[in-house]
C-alpha positions as CSV (number, residue, x, y, z in Angstrom):
1,M,-6.2,81.6,88.2
2,G,-3.5,83.0,85.9
3,A,-0.6,80.9,84.6
4,N,1.9,82.6,86.9
5,S,-0.1,81.9,90.1
6,D,-0.7,78.3,88.9
7,H,3.1,77.8,88.7
8,K,3.6,79.2,92.2
9,V,1.0,76.9,93.6
10,E,2.6,73.9,91.9
11,N,6.0,74.8,93.2
12,L,4.7,75.2,96.8
13,A,2.9,71.9,96.5
14,A,5.9,70.1,95.2
15,N,8.1,71.4,98.0
16,H,5.7,70.3,100.7
17,G,4.4,66.9,99.5
18,F,0.8,67.8,98.7
19,T,-1.1,68.1,95.4
20,V,-3.4,70.9,94.5
21,S,-6.2,70.2,92.1
22,T,-9.1,72.3,90.8
23,A,-12.3,71.4,88.9
24,R,-15.0,73.6,87.5
25,N,-18.4,72.4,88.5
26,A,-21.6,72.5,86.3
27,D,-22.9,75.5,88.3
28,G,-19.7,77.5,87.7
29,S,-18.3,77.0,91.2
30,I,-14.7,75.7,91.6
31,T,-13.8,72.7,93.8
32,I,-10.3,72.8,95.1
33,C,-8.4,70.0,96.8
34,V,-5.1,70.3,98.7
35,G,-4.1,66.7,99.3
36,D,-7.2,65.1,100.7
37,V,-8.7,68.4,102.1
38,C,-11.3,69.9,99.7
39,G,-13.5,73.0,99.5
40,T,-15.6,74.9,97.0
41,V,-15.7,78.5,96.0
42,S,-18.2,80.4,93.9
43,S,-15.7,82.6,91.9
44,D,-12.2,82.5,90.4
45,H,-11.0,85.4,92.6
46,L,-11.6,83.3,95.7
47,T,-9.4,80.4,94.5
48,V,-6.1,81.5,96.0
49,P,-7.5,82.4,99.4
50,K,-9.2,79.0,99.5
51,I,-6.0,77.2,98.5
52,N,-4.2,79.0,101.4
53,Q,-7.0,78.0,103.8
54,L,-7.0,74.4,102.7
55,R,-3.2,74.3,102.8
56,A,-3.2,75.4,106.4
57,A,-5.8,72.7,107.2
58,W,-3.7,70.1,105.4
59,F,-0.6,71.0,107.4
60,R,-2.7,70.8,110.7
61,K,-4.0,67.4,109.7
62,Q,-0.4,66.2,108.9
63,S,0.9,67.5,112.2
64,K,-1.8,65.5,114.0
65,V,-1.0,62.3,112.0
66,G,2.7,62.6,113.0
67,S,1.9,63.1,116.7
């Protein structure tokens, strides 16, 4: 992810109360966590779509907690 997209993700996370973390695995894949919801992608270009997917899952999980 480029520096500009990292900044946008951090701003979004700060505004909604979740954290986004990424880690490069030994096999080259990337593990991404949005709050406590995590997933893995095989390539950098898949990082932002996975963040969006995990963010939606995090919001769904939060809405169930508040119900």
